PyMOL Python script that loads the backbone (N, CA, C, O; Angstrom):
from pymol import cmd

cmd.read_pdbstr("""\
ATOM      1  N   MET A   1       0.858  -1.173  -0.007  1.00  0.00           N
ATOM      2  CA  MET A   1      -0.049   0.017   0.085  1.00  0.00           C
ATOM      3  C   MET A   1       0.902   1.216  -0.013  1.00  0.00           C
ATOM      4  O   MET A   1       1.957   1.234   0.622  1.00  0.00           O
ATOM      5  N   SER A   2       0.522   2.199  -0.804  1.00  0.00           N
ATOM      6  CA  SER A   2       1.283   3.491  -0.926  1.00  0.00           C
ATOM      7  C   SER A   2       0.635   4.515  -0.074  1.00  0.00           C
ATOM      8  O   SER A   2      -0.560   4.434   0.212  1.00  0.00           O
ATOM      9  N   GLU A   3       1.474   5.573   0.379  1.00  0.00           N
ATOM     10  CA  GLU A   3       0.953   6.573   1.159  1.00  0.00           C
ATOM     11  C   GLU A   3       1.073   7.805   0.253  1.00  0.00           C
ATOM     12  O   GLU A   3       2.051   8.030  -0.459  1.00  0.00           O
ATOM     13  N   VAL A   4      -0.078   8.625   0.354  1.00  0.00           N
ATOM     14  CA  VAL A   4      -0.133   9.917  -0.346  1.00  0.00           C
ATOM     15  C   VAL A   4      -0.262  11.142   0.609  1.00  0.00           C
ATOM     16  O   VAL A   4      -1.164  11.235   1.442  1.00  0.00           O
ATOM     17  N   LYS A   5       0.604  11.969   0.441  1.00  0.00           N
ATOM     18  CA  LYS A   5       0.661  13.183   1.384  1.00  0.00           C
ATOM     19  C   LYS A   5       0.156  14.345   0.608  1.00  0.00           C
ATOM     20  O   LYS A   5       0.509  14.480  -0.564  1.00  0.00           O
ATOM     21  N   PHE A   6      -0.648  15.193   1.178  1.00  0.00           N
ATOM     22  CA  PHE A   6      -1.249  16.384   0.655  1.00  0.00           C
ATOM     23  C   PHE A   6      -0.719  17.633   1.290  1.00  0.00           C
ATOM     24  O   PHE A   6      -0.747  17.758   2.515  1.00  0.00           O
ATOM     25  N   LEU A   7      -0.222  18.593   0.479  1.00  0.00           N
ATOM     26  CA  LEU A   7       0.252  19.750   1.031  1.00  0.00           C
ATOM     27  C   LEU A   7      -0.397  20.977   0.483  1.00  0.00           C
ATOM     28  O   LEU A   7      -0.901  20.952  -0.639  1.00  0.00           O
ATOM     29  N   GLY A   8      -0.407  22.017   1.205  1.00  0.00           N
ATOM     30  CA  GLY A   8      -0.886  23.285   0.935  1.00  0.00           C
ATOM     31  C   GLY A   8      -2.417  23.342   0.486  1.00  0.00           C
ATOM     32  O   GLY A   8      -3.289  22.853   1.203  1.00  0.00           O
ATOM     33  N   PRO A   9      -2.691  23.926  -0.664  1.00  0.00           N
ATOM     34  CA  PRO A   9      -4.061  23.880  -1.079  1.00  0.00           C
ATOM     35  C   PRO A   9      -4.653  22.535  -1.477  1.00  0.00           C
ATOM     36  O   PRO A   9      -5.869  22.392  -1.602  1.00  0.00           O
ATOM     37  N   VAL A  10      -3.792  21.564  -1.671  1.00  0.00           N
ATOM     38  CA  VAL A  10      -4.286  20.209  -2.026  1.00  0.00           C
ATOM     39  C   VAL A  10      -4.814  19.589  -0.529  1.00  0.00           C
ATOM     40  O   VAL A  10      -5.804  18.860  -0.472  1.00  0.00           O
ATOM     41  N   ARG A  11      -4.130  19.919   0.515  1.00  0.00           N
ATOM     42  CA  ARG A  11      -4.639  19.513   1.729  1.00  0.00           C
ATOM     43  C   ARG A  11      -5.829  20.177   2.154  1.00  0.00           C
ATOM     44  O   ARG A  11      -6.666  19.524   2.778  1.00  0.00           O
ATOM     45  N   GLU A  12      -6.023  21.404   1.899  1.00  0.00           N
ATOM     46  CA  GLU A  12      -7.317  22.088   2.133  1.00  0.00           C
ATOM     47  C   GLU A  12      -8.476  21.478   1.297  1.00  0.00           C
ATOM     48  O   GLU A  12      -9.594  21.369   1.801  1.00  0.00           O
ATOM     49  N   ALA A  13      -8.214  21.068  -0.012  1.00  0.00           N
ATOM     50  CA  ALA A  13      -9.228  20.469  -0.759  1.00  0.00           C
ATOM     51  C   ALA A  13      -9.657  19.079  -0.289  1.00  0.00           C
ATOM     52  O   ALA A  13     -10.809  18.664  -0.413  1.00  0.00           O
ATOM     53  N   THR A  14      -8.635  18.376   0.269  1.00  0.00           N
ATOM     54  CA  THR A  14      -9.008  16.937   0.740  1.00  0.00           C
ATOM     55  C   THR A  14      -9.534  16.990   2.216  1.00  0.00           C
ATOM     56  O   THR A  14     -10.329  16.155   2.648  1.00  0.00           O
ATOM     57  N   GLY A  15      -9.046  18.011   2.950  1.00  0.00           N
ATOM     58  CA  GLY A  15      -9.342  18.064   4.425  1.00  0.00           C
ATOM     59  C   GLY A  15      -8.519  17.069   5.212  1.00  0.00           C
ATOM     60  O   GLY A  15      -8.706  16.970   6.425  1.00  0.00           O
ATOM     61  N   VAL A  16      -7.608  16.319   4.584  1.00  0.00           N
ATOM     62  CA  VAL A  16      -6.683  15.387   5.474  1.00  0.00           C
ATOM     63  C   VAL A  16      -5.221  15.603   4.903  1.00  0.00           C
ATOM     64  O   VAL A  16      -4.949  16.041   3.785  1.00  0.00           O
ATOM     65  N   LYS A  17      -4.388  15.233   5.832  1.00  0.00           N
ATOM     66  CA  LYS A  17      -2.868  15.249   5.550  1.00  0.00           C
ATOM     67  C   LYS A  17      -2.322  14.188   4.601  1.00  0.00           C
ATOM     68  O   LYS A  17      -1.466  14.409   3.745  1.00  0.00           O
ATOM     69  N   LYS A  18      -2.893  13.034   4.837  1.00  0.00           N
ATOM     70  CA  LYS A  18      -2.505  11.897   3.842  1.00  0.00           C
ATOM     71  C   LYS A  18      -3.514  10.857   3.887  1.00  0.00           C
ATOM     72  O   LYS A  18      -4.417  10.810   4.722  1.00  0.00           O
ATOM     73  N   ALA A  19      -3.329  10.064   2.996  1.00  0.00           N
ATOM     74  CA  ALA A  19      -4.287   8.802   2.610  1.00  0.00           C
ATOM     75  C   ALA A  19      -3.431   7.562   2.188  1.00  0.00           C
ATOM     76  O   ALA A  19      -2.277   7.693   1.780  1.00  0.00           O
ATOM     77  N   GLN A  20      -4.008   6.443   2.298  1.00  0.00           N
ATOM     78  CA  GLN A  20      -3.392   5.147   1.852  1.00  0.00           C
ATOM     79  C   GLN A  20      -4.107   4.707   0.559  1.00  0.00           C
ATOM     80  O   GLN A  20      -5.334   4.787   0.487  1.00  0.00           O
ATOM     81  N   ILE A  21      -3.365   4.245  -0.460  1.00  0.00           N
ATOM     82  CA  ILE A  21      -3.962   3.691  -1.621  1.00  0.00           C
ATOM     83  C   ILE A  21      -3.195   2.334  -2.044  1.00  0.00           C
ATOM     84  O   ILE A  21      -2.066   2.057  -1.638  1.00  0.00           O
ATOM     85  N   SER A  22      -3.908   1.578  -2.858  1.00  0.00           N
ATOM     86  CA  SER A  22      -3.317   0.351  -3.364  1.00  0.00           C
ATOM     87  C   SER A  22      -3.647   0.268  -4.798  1.00  0.00           C
ATOM     88  O   SER A  22      -4.669  -0.318  -5.154  1.00  0.00           O
ATOM     89  N   VAL A  23      -2.853   0.813  -5.637  1.00  0.00           N
ATOM     90  CA  VAL A  23      -3.124   0.711  -7.168  1.00  0.00           C
ATOM     91  C   VAL A  23      -1.777   0.484  -7.905  1.00  0.00           C
ATOM     92  O   VAL A  23      -0.709   0.444  -7.294  1.00  0.00           O
ATOM     93  N   GLU A  24      -1.881   0.340  -9.232  1.00  0.00           N
ATOM     94  CA  GLU A  24      -0.636  -0.111  -9.992  1.00  0.00           C
ATOM     95  C   GLU A  24       0.084   1.126 -10.418  1.00  0.00           C
ATOM     96  O   GLU A  24       1.298   1.029 -10.593  1.00  0.00           O
ATOM     97  N   ASP A  25      -0.523   2.317 -10.613  1.00  0.00           N
ATOM     98  CA  ASP A  25       0.235   3.340 -11.205  1.00  0.00           C
ATOM     99  C   ASP A  25      -0.324   4.680 -10.810  1.00  0.00           C
ATOM    100  O   ASP A  25      -1.387   4.743 -10.193  1.00  0.00           O
ATOM    101  N   VAL A  26       0.377   5.786 -11.155  1.00  0.00           N
ATOM    102  CA  VAL A  26       0.043   7.158 -10.641  1.00  0.00           C
ATOM    103  C   VAL A  26      -1.356   7.560 -11.247  1.00  0.00           C
ATOM    104  O   VAL A  26      -2.144   8.208 -10.559  1.00  0.00           O
ATOM    105  N   ARG A  27      -1.639   7.209 -12.426  1.00  0.00           N
ATOM    106  CA  ARG A  27      -2.847   7.494 -13.036  1.00  0.00           C
ATOM    107  C   ARG A  27      -4.022   6.910 -12.326  1.00  0.00           C
ATOM    108  O   ARG A  27      -5.070   7.552 -12.265  1.00  0.00           O
ATOM    109  N   LYS A  28      -3.906   5.719 -11.782  1.00  0.00           N
ATOM    110  CA  LYS A  28      -5.054   5.114 -11.102  1.00  0.00           C
ATOM    111  C   LYS A  28      -5.131   5.596  -9.638  1.00  0.00           C
ATOM    112  O   LYS A  28      -6.187   5.569  -9.006  1.00  0.00           O
ATOM    113  N   ALA A  29      -3.933   6.050  -9.115  1.00  0.00           N
ATOM    114  CA  ALA A  29      -3.845   6.613  -7.863  1.00  0.00           C
ATOM    115  C   ALA A  29      -4.716   7.918  -7.854  1.00  0.00           C
ATOM    116  O   ALA A  29      -5.554   8.124  -6.977  1.00  0.00           O
ATOM    117  N   LEU A  30      -4.468   8.778  -8.875  1.00  0.00           N
ATOM    118  CA  LEU A  30      -5.198  10.020  -8.998  1.00  0.00           C
ATOM    119  C   LEU A  30      -6.790   9.787  -9.232  1.00  0.00           C
ATOM    120  O   LEU A  30      -7.645  10.503  -8.710  1.00  0.00           O
ATOM    121  N   SER A  31      -7.021   8.889  -9.933  1.00  0.00           N
ATOM    122  CA  SER A  31      -8.427   8.442 -10.250  1.00  0.00           C
ATOM    123  C   SER A  31      -9.095   8.049  -8.930  1.00  0.00           C
ATOM    124  O   SER A  31     -10.178   8.561  -8.645  1.00  0.00           O
ATOM    125  N   GLN A  32      -8.521   7.184  -8.123  1.00  0.00           N
ATOM    126  CA  GLN A  32      -8.978   6.783  -6.828  1.00  0.00           C
ATOM    127  C   GLN A  32      -9.174   7.836  -5.903  1.00  0.00           C
ATOM    128  O   GLN A  32     -10.159   7.929  -5.171  1.00  0.00           O
ATOM    129  N   LEU A  33      -8.122   8.714  -5.950  1.00  0.00           N
ATOM    130  CA  LEU A  33      -8.087   9.918  -4.977  1.00  0.00           C
ATOM    131  C   LEU A  33      -9.301  10.936  -5.367  1.00  0.00           C
ATOM    132  O   LEU A  33      -9.927  11.568  -4.516  1.00  0.00           O
ATOM    133  N   GLY A  34      -9.521  11.001  -6.618  1.00  0.00           N
ATOM    134  CA  GLY A  34     -10.471  11.941  -7.114  1.00  0.00           C
ATOM    135  C   GLY A  34     -11.904  11.429  -6.684  1.00  0.00           C
ATOM    136  O   GLY A  34     -12.781  12.230  -6.363  1.00  0.00           O
ATOM    137  N   LYS A  35     -12.092  10.149  -6.691  1.00  0.00           N
ATOM    138  CA  LYS A  35     -13.364   9.656  -6.255  1.00  0.00           C
ATOM    139  C   LYS A  35     -13.584   9.767  -4.767  1.00  0.00           C
ATOM    140  O   LYS A  35     -14.690  10.031  -4.295  1.00  0.00           O
ATOM    141  N   ARG A  36     -12.495   9.559  -4.033  1.00  0.00           N
ATOM    142  CA  ARG A  36     -12.464   9.594  -2.591  1.00  0.00           C
ATOM    143  C   ARG A  36     -12.633  10.978  -2.156  1.00  0.00           C
ATOM    144  O   ARG A  36     -13.351  11.205  -1.182  1.00  0.00           O
ATOM    145  N   PHE A  37     -11.978  12.037  -2.848  1.00  0.00           N
ATOM    146  CA  PHE A  37     -12.091  13.333  -2.507  1.00  0.00           C
ATOM    147  C   PHE A  37     -12.565  14.216  -3.698  1.00  0.00           C
ATOM    148  O   PHE A  37     -11.769  14.816  -4.420  1.00  0.00           O
ATOM    149  N   PRO A  38     -13.806  14.251  -3.842  1.00  0.00           N
ATOM    150  CA  PRO A  38     -14.340  15.010  -5.059  1.00  0.00           C
ATOM    151  C   PRO A  38     -13.868  16.439  -5.195  1.00  0.00           C
ATOM    152  O   PRO A  38     -13.694  16.954  -6.299  1.00  0.00           O
ATOM    153  N   THR A  39     -13.670  17.052  -4.082  1.00  0.00           N
ATOM    154  CA  THR A  39     -13.174  18.570  -4.251  1.00  0.00           C
ATOM    155  C   THR A  39     -11.756  18.649  -4.839  1.00  0.00           C
ATOM    156  O   THR A  39     -11.379  19.605  -5.517  1.00  0.00           O
ATOM    157  N   LEU A  40     -10.949  17.524  -4.518  1.00  0.00           N
ATOM    158  CA  LEU A  40      -9.635  17.405  -5.274  1.00  0.00           C
ATOM    159  C   LEU A  40      -9.786  17.417  -6.752  1.00  0.00           C
ATOM    160  O   LEU A  40      -9.053  18.077  -7.488  1.00  0.00           O
ATOM    161  N   GLU A  41     -10.801  16.632  -7.176  1.00  0.00           N
ATOM    162  CA  GLU A  41     -10.927  16.596  -8.634  1.00  0.00           C
ATOM    163  C   GLU A  41     -11.580  17.864  -9.187  1.00  0.00           C
ATOM    164  O   GLU A  41     -11.203  18.302 -10.273  1.00  0.00           O
ATOM    165  N   GLU A  42     -12.482  18.435  -8.532  1.00  0.00           N
ATOM    166  CA  GLU A  42     -13.139  19.620  -8.907  1.00  0.00           C
ATOM    167  C   GLU A  42     -12.194  20.835  -9.057  1.00  0.00           C
ATOM    168  O   GLU A  42     -12.301  21.631  -9.990  1.00  0.00           O
ATOM    169  N   GLU A  43     -11.202  20.937  -8.018  1.00  0.00           N
ATOM    170  CA  GLU A  43     -10.322  22.104  -8.059  1.00  0.00           C
ATOM    171  C   GLU A  43      -9.102  21.775  -8.909  1.00  0.00           C
ATOM    172  O   GLU A  43      -8.554  22.770  -9.383  1.00  0.00           O
ATOM    173  N   PHE A  44      -8.598  20.689  -9.183  1.00  0.00           N
ATOM    174  CA  PHE A  44      -7.295  20.434  -9.694  1.00  0.00           C
ATOM    175  C   PHE A  44      -7.292  19.643 -11.028  1.00  0.00           C
ATOM    176  O   PHE A  44      -6.271  19.606 -11.715  1.00  0.00           O
ATOM    177  N   LEU A  45      -8.440  19.008 -11.397  1.00  0.00           N
ATOM    178  CA  LEU A  45      -8.486  18.227 -12.583  1.00  0.00           C
ATOM    179  C   LEU A  45      -8.996  19.039 -13.965  1.00  0.00           C
ATOM    180  O   LEU A  45      -9.997  19.753 -14.016  1.00  0.00           O
ATOM    181  N   GLN A  46      -8.129  18.779 -15.005  1.00  0.00           N
ATOM    182  CA  GLN A  46      -8.372  19.462 -16.249  1.00  0.00           C
ATOM    183  C   GLN A  46      -9.275  18.676 -17.078  1.00  0.00           C
ATOM    184  O   GLN A  46      -9.433  17.498 -16.757  1.00  0.00           O
ATOM    185  N   SER A  47      -9.897  19.138 -18.099  1.00  0.00           N
ATOM    186  CA  SER A  47     -10.785  18.434 -18.899  1.00  0.00           C
ATOM    187  C   SER A  47     -10.098  17.274 -19.608  1.00  0.00           C
ATOM    188  O   SER A  47     -10.762  16.286 -19.922  1.00  0.00           O
ATOM    189  N   ASP A  48      -8.677  17.359 -19.898  1.00  0.00           N
ATOM    190  CA  ASP A  48      -7.961  16.381 -20.492  1.00  0.00           C
ATOM    191  C   ASP A  48      -7.530  15.121 -19.574  1.00  0.00           C
ATOM    192  O   ASP A  48      -6.846  14.197 -20.012  1.00  0.00           O
ATOM    193  N   GLY A  49      -7.973  15.189 -18.359  1.00  0.00           N
ATOM    194  CA  GLY A  49      -7.646  14.162 -17.397  1.00  0.00           C
ATOM    195  C   GLY A  49      -6.394  14.441 -16.639  1.00  0.00           C
ATOM    196  O   GLY A  49      -6.081  13.721 -15.691  1.00  0.00           O
ATOM    197  N   LYS A  50      -5.662  15.458 -17.015  1.00  0.00           N
ATOM    198  CA  LYS A  50      -4.445  15.671 -16.190  1.00  0.00           C
ATOM    199  C   LYS A  50      -4.773  16.879 -15.069  1.00  0.00           C
ATOM    200  O   LYS A  50      -5.721  17.661 -15.122  1.00  0.00           O
ATOM    201  N   TYR A  51      -3.848  16.823 -14.160  1.00  0.00           N
ATOM    202  CA  TYR A  51      -4.065  17.772 -13.089  1.00  0.00           C
ATOM    203  C   TYR A  51      -3.316  19.001 -13.332  1.00  0.00           C
ATOM    204  O   TYR A  51      -2.275  19.013 -13.989  1.00  0.00           O
ATOM    205  N   LYS A  52      -3.885  20.113 -12.763  1.00  0.00           N
ATOM    206  CA  LYS A  52      -3.234  21.519 -12.882  1.00  0.00           C
ATOM    207  C   LYS A  52      -3.003  21.940 -11.446  1.00  0.00           C
ATOM    208  O   LYS A  52      -3.622  21.479 -10.488  1.00  0.00           O
ATOM    209  N   LYS A  53      -2.030  22.880 -11.387  1.00  0.00           N
ATOM    210  CA  LYS A  53      -1.703  23.551 -10.185  1.00  0.00           C
ATOM    211  C   LYS A  53      -1.195  22.757  -9.089  1.00  0.00           C
ATOM    212  O   LYS A  53      -1.203  23.139  -7.919  1.00  0.00           O
ATOM    213  N   ILE A  54      -0.696  21.503  -9.543  1.00  0.00           N
ATOM    214  CA  ILE A  54      -0.094  20.675  -8.453  1.00  0.00           C
ATOM    215  C   ILE A  54       1.144  19.882  -9.141  1.00  0.00           C
ATOM    216  O   ILE A  54       1.132  19.657 -10.351  1.00  0.00           O
ATOM    217  N   VAL A  55       2.076  19.523  -8.412  1.00  0.00           N
ATOM    218  CA  VAL A  55       3.154  18.800  -8.794  1.00  0.00           C
ATOM    219  C   VAL A  55       3.009  17.445  -8.038  1.00  0.00           C
ATOM    220  O   VAL A  55       2.661  17.416  -6.857  1.00  0.00           O
ATOM    221  N   ILE A  56       3.292  16.315  -8.765  1.00  0.00           N
ATOM    222  CA  ILE A  56       3.164  15.005  -8.284  1.00  0.00           C
ATOM    223  C   ILE A  56       4.614  14.325  -7.963  1.00  0.00           C
ATOM    224  O   ILE A  56       5.401  14.039  -8.865  1.00  0.00           O
ATOM    225  N   LEU A  57       4.839  14.135  -6.806  1.00  0.00           N
ATOM    226  CA  LEU A  57       6.225  13.664  -6.578  1.00  0.00           C
ATOM    227  C   LEU A  57       5.992  12.107  -6.062  1.00  0.00           C
ATOM    228  O   LEU A  57       5.066  11.804  -5.310  1.00  0.00           O
ATOM    229  N   LEU A  58       6.838  11.287  -6.507  1.00  0.00           N
ATOM    230  CA  LEU A  58       6.908   9.841  -6.156  1.00  0.00           C
ATOM    231  C   LEU A  58       8.342   9.593  -5.445  1.00  0.00           C
ATOM    232  O   LEU A  58       9.392   9.614  -6.087  1.00  0.00           O
ATOM    233  N   ASN A  59       8.283   9.377  -4.167  1.00  0.00           N
ATOM    234  CA  ASN A  59       9.530   9.261  -3.430  1.00  0.00           C
ATOM    235  C   ASN A  59      10.520  10.366  -3.648  1.00  0.00           C
ATOM    236  O   ASN A  59      11.732  10.181  -3.759  1.00  0.00           O
ATOM    237  N   GLY A  60       9.903  11.557  -3.704  1.00  0.00           N
ATOM    238  CA  GLY A  60      10.653  12.753  -3.898  1.00  0.00           C
ATOM    239  C   GLY A  60      11.016  13.246  -5.301  1.00  0.00           C
ATOM    240  O   GLY A  60      11.524  14.345  -5.520  1.00  0.00           O
ATOM    241  N   ARG A  61      10.725  12.380  -6.186  1.00  0.00           N
ATOM    242  CA  ARG A  61      10.960  12.714  -7.666  1.00  0.00           C
ATOM    243  C   ARG A  61       9.682  13.068  -8.362  1.00  0.00           C
ATOM    244  O   ARG A  61       8.621  12.484  -8.137  1.00  0.00           O
ATOM    245  N   ASN A  62       9.842  14.153  -9.308  1.00  0.00           N
ATOM    246  CA  ASN A  62       8.574  14.619 -10.001  1.00  0.00           C
ATOM    247  C   ASN A  62       8.343  13.493 -11.046  1.00  0.00           C
ATOM    248  O   ASN A  62       9.240  13.101 -11.793  1.00  0.00           O
ATOM    249  N   VAL A  63       7.120  13.018 -11.046  1.00  0.00           N
ATOM    250  CA  VAL A  63       6.679  11.991 -12.018  1.00  0.00           C
ATOM    251  C   VAL A  63       6.843  12.337 -13.417  1.00  0.00           C
ATOM    252  O   VAL A  63       7.011  11.439 -14.243  1.00  0.00           O
ATOM    253  N   ASP A  64       6.807  13.612 -13.774  1.00  0.00           N
ATOM    254  CA  ASP A  64       7.081  14.112 -15.090  1.00  0.00           C
ATOM    255  C   ASP A  64       8.495  13.768 -15.520  1.00  0.00           C
ATOM    256  O   ASP A  64       8.762  13.690 -16.719  1.00  0.00           O
ATOM    257  N   ASN A  65       9.394  13.563 -14.597  1.00  0.00           N
ATOM    258  CA  ASN A  65      10.715  13.186 -15.046  1.00  0.00           C
ATOM    259  C   ASN A  65      10.901  11.565 -14.936  1.00  0.00           C
ATOM    260  O   ASN A  65      12.008  11.056 -15.116  1.00  0.00           O
ATOM    261  N   LEU A  66       9.871  10.879 -14.662  1.00  0.00           N
ATOM    262  CA  LEU A  66       9.797   9.403 -14.768  1.00  0.00           C
ATOM    263  C   LEU A  66       8.926   8.909 -15.859  1.00  0.00           C
ATOM    264  O   LEU A  66       9.275   9.131 -17.018  1.00  0.00           O
ATOM    265  N   GLU A  67       7.856   8.277 -15.623  1.00  0.00           N
ATOM    266  CA  GLU A  67       6.917   7.835 -16.798  1.00  0.00           C
ATOM    267  C   GLU A  67       5.639   8.554 -16.792  1.00  0.00           C
ATOM    268  O   GLU A  67       4.648   8.073 -17.343  1.00  0.00           O
ATOM    269  N   GLY A  68       5.619   9.747 -16.161  1.00  0.00           N
ATOM    270  CA  GLY A  68       4.423  10.637 -16.076  1.00  0.00           C
ATOM    271  C   GLY A  68       3.324   9.878 -15.216  1.00  0.00           C
ATOM    272  O   GLY A  68       3.578   9.291 -14.164  1.00  0.00           O
ATOM    273  N   LEU A  69       2.234   9.954 -15.727  1.00  0.00           N
ATOM    274  CA  LEU A  69       1.108   9.347 -15.032  1.00  0.00           C
ATOM    275  C   LEU A  69       1.081   7.761 -15.143  1.00  0.00           C
ATOM    276  O   LEU A  69       0.425   7.083 -14.353  1.00  0.00           O
ATOM    277  N   ASP A  70       1.700   7.311 -15.987  1.00  0.00           N
ATOM    278  CA  ASP A  70       1.935   5.850 -16.130  1.00  0.00           C
ATOM    279  C   ASP A  70       3.103   5.240 -15.218  1.00  0.00           C
ATOM    280  O   ASP A  70       3.435   4.057 -15.280  1.00  0.00           O
ATOM    281  N   THR A  71       3.642   6.111 -14.431  1.00  0.00           N
ATOM    282  CA  THR A  71       4.719   5.696 -13.505  1.00  0.00           C
ATOM    283  C   THR A  71       4.096   4.630 -12.600  1.00  0.00           C
ATOM    284  O   THR A  71       3.057   4.808 -11.964  1.00  0.00           O
ATOM    285  N   PRO A  72       4.844   3.475 -12.597  1.00  0.00           N
ATOM    286  CA  PRO A  72       4.181   2.317 -11.614  1.00  0.00           C
ATOM    287  C   PRO A  72       4.391   2.652 -10.162  1.00  0.00           C
ATOM    288  O   PRO A  72       5.327   3.379  -9.831  1.00  0.00           O
ATOM    289  N   LEU A  73       3.639   2.199  -9.375  1.00  0.00           N
ATOM    290  CA  LEU A  73       3.676   2.339  -7.891  1.00  0.00           C
ATOM    291  C   LEU A  73       3.905   0.900  -7.318  1.00  0.00           C
ATOM    292  O   LEU A  73       3.288  -0.078  -7.740  1.00  0.00           O
ATOM    293  N   GLU A  74       4.861   0.849  -6.300  1.00  0.00           N
ATOM    294  CA  GLU A  74       5.178  -0.368  -5.596  1.00  0.00           C
ATOM    295  C   GLU A  74       4.607  -0.052  -4.079  1.00  0.00           C
ATOM    296  O   GLU A  74       4.305   1.072  -3.675  1.00  0.00           O
ATOM    297  N   ASP A  75       4.532  -1.137  -3.410  1.00  0.00           N
ATOM    298  CA  ASP A  75       4.163  -1.016  -2.009  1.00  0.00           C
ATOM    299  C   ASP A  75       5.238  -0.273  -1.276  1.00  0.00           C
ATOM    300  O   ASP A  75       6.431  -0.453  -1.519  1.00  0.00           O
ATOM    301  N   ASP A  76       4.788   0.573  -0.367  1.00  0.00           N
ATOM    302  CA  ASP A  76       5.691   1.438   0.435  1.00  0.00           C
ATOM    303  C   ASP A  76       6.227   2.647  -0.335  1.00  0.00           C
ATOM    304  O   ASP A  76       7.127   3.351   0.122  1.00  0.00           O
ATOM    305  N   ASP A  77       5.634   2.868  -1.540  1.00  0.00           N
ATOM    306  CA  ASP A  77       5.996   4.176  -2.253  1.00  0.00           C
ATOM    307  C   ASP A  77       5.338   5.275  -1.487  1.00  0.00           C
ATOM    308  O   ASP A  77       4.377   5.052  -0.751  1.00  0.00           O
ATOM    309  N   SER A  78       5.862   6.486  -1.662  1.00  0.00           N
ATOM    310  CA  SER A  78       5.275   7.726  -1.104  1.00  0.00           C
ATOM    311  C   SER A  78       5.023   8.735  -2.265  1.00  0.00           C
ATOM    312  O   SER A  78       5.913   9.185  -2.987  1.00  0.00           O
ATOM    313  N   LEU A  79       3.723   9.027  -2.349  1.00  0.00           N
ATOM    314  CA  LEU A  79       3.299  10.083  -3.257  1.00  0.00           C
ATOM    315  C   LEU A  79       3.087  11.267  -2.567  1.00  0.00           C
ATOM    316  O   LEU A  79       2.562  11.214  -1.454  1.00  0.00           O
ATOM    317  N   ALA A  80       3.450  12.443  -3.108  1.00  0.00           N
ATOM    318  CA  ALA A  80       3.137  13.736  -2.612  1.00  0.00           C
ATOM    319  C   ALA A  80       2.418  14.610  -3.691  1.00  0.00           C
ATOM    320  O   ALA A  80       2.821  14.709  -4.850  1.00  0.00           O
ATOM    321  N   LEU A  81       1.344  15.213  -3.203  1.00  0.00           N
ATOM    322  CA  LEU A  81       0.692  16.174  -4.084  1.00  0.00           C
ATOM    323  C   LEU A  81       0.906  17.549  -3.494  1.00  0.00           C
ATOM    324  O   LEU A  81       0.370  17.878  -2.436  1.00  0.00           O
ATOM    325  N   VAL A  82       1.742  18.395  -4.230  1.00  0.00           N
ATOM    326  CA  VAL A  82       2.130  19.644  -3.683  1.00  0.00           C
ATOM    327  C   VAL A  82       1.892  20.756  -4.718  1.00  0.00           C
ATOM    328  O   VAL A  82       1.820  20.508  -5.921  1.00  0.00           O
ATOM    329  N   PRO A  83       1.773  22.002  -4.199  1.00  0.00           N
ATOM    330  CA  PRO A  83       1.585  23.147  -5.119  1.00  0.00           C
ATOM    331  C   PRO A  83       2.880  23.374  -5.816  1.00  0.00           C
ATOM    332  O   PRO A  83       3.908  23.024  -5.237  1.00  0.00           O
ATOM    333  N   PRO A  84       2.950  23.945  -7.048  1.00  0.00           N
ATOM    334  CA  PRO A  84       4.229  24.253  -7.625  1.00  0.00           C
ATOM    335  C   PRO A  84       4.887  25.447  -6.887  1.00  0.00           C
ATOM    336  O   PRO A  84       4.255  26.346  -6.331  1.00  0.00           O
ATOM    337  N   VAL A  85       6.129  25.351  -6.947  1.00  0.00           N
ATOM    338  CA  VAL A  85       6.841  26.471  -6.167  1.00  0.00           C
ATOM    339  C   VAL A  85       7.703  27.399  -7.276  1.00  0.00           C
ATOM    340  O   VAL A  85       8.424  26.905  -8.142  1.00  0.00           O
ATOM    341  N   GLY A  86       7.517  28.638  -7.107  1.00  0.00           N
ATOM    342  CA  GLY A  86       8.217  29.521  -8.127  1.00  0.00           C
ATOM    343  C   GLY A  86       9.044  30.453  -7.276  1.00  0.00           C
ATOM    344  O   GLY A  86       8.890  30.564  -6.060  1.00  0.00           O
ATOM    345  N   GLY A  87       9.897  31.089  -7.967  1.00  0.00           N
ATOM    346  CA  GLY A  87      10.633  31.985  -7.236  1.00  0.00           C
ATOM    347  C   GLY A  87      11.634  32.762  -8.189  1.00  0.00           C
ATOM    348  O   GLY A  87      11.699  32.475  -9.384  1.00  0.00           O
ATOM    349  N   GLY A  88      12.362  33.692  -7.655  1.00  0.00           N
ATOM    350  CA  GLY A  88      13.177  34.480  -8.513  1.00  0.00           C
ATOM    351  C   GLY A  88      14.283  35.177  -7.739  1.00  0.00           C
ATOM    352  O   GLY A  88      15.085  35.903  -8.327  1.00  0.00           O
TER     353      GLY A  88
END
""", "prot")
cmd.dss("prot")
cmd.show_as("cartoon", "prot")
cmd.util.cbc("prot")
cmd.orient("prot")
């Protein structure tokens, strides 16, 4: 089972700090989380099925630098949904 941590506005949308999921990949994790937390889906899901205004980290690495939403999940993996950080 994988743990999902919610930070910033994502935490506000879900109302919890973390959740447990058991799925094969990031795409299925987001689908399951969207069903469990409808506000998450309403505030962050785009019409093309991708999420906006959040960065998805798997064990501290951005899934965009792995296999994207098709990145496989293993037991004991840690996902984090965080707001993007900008600076200058």
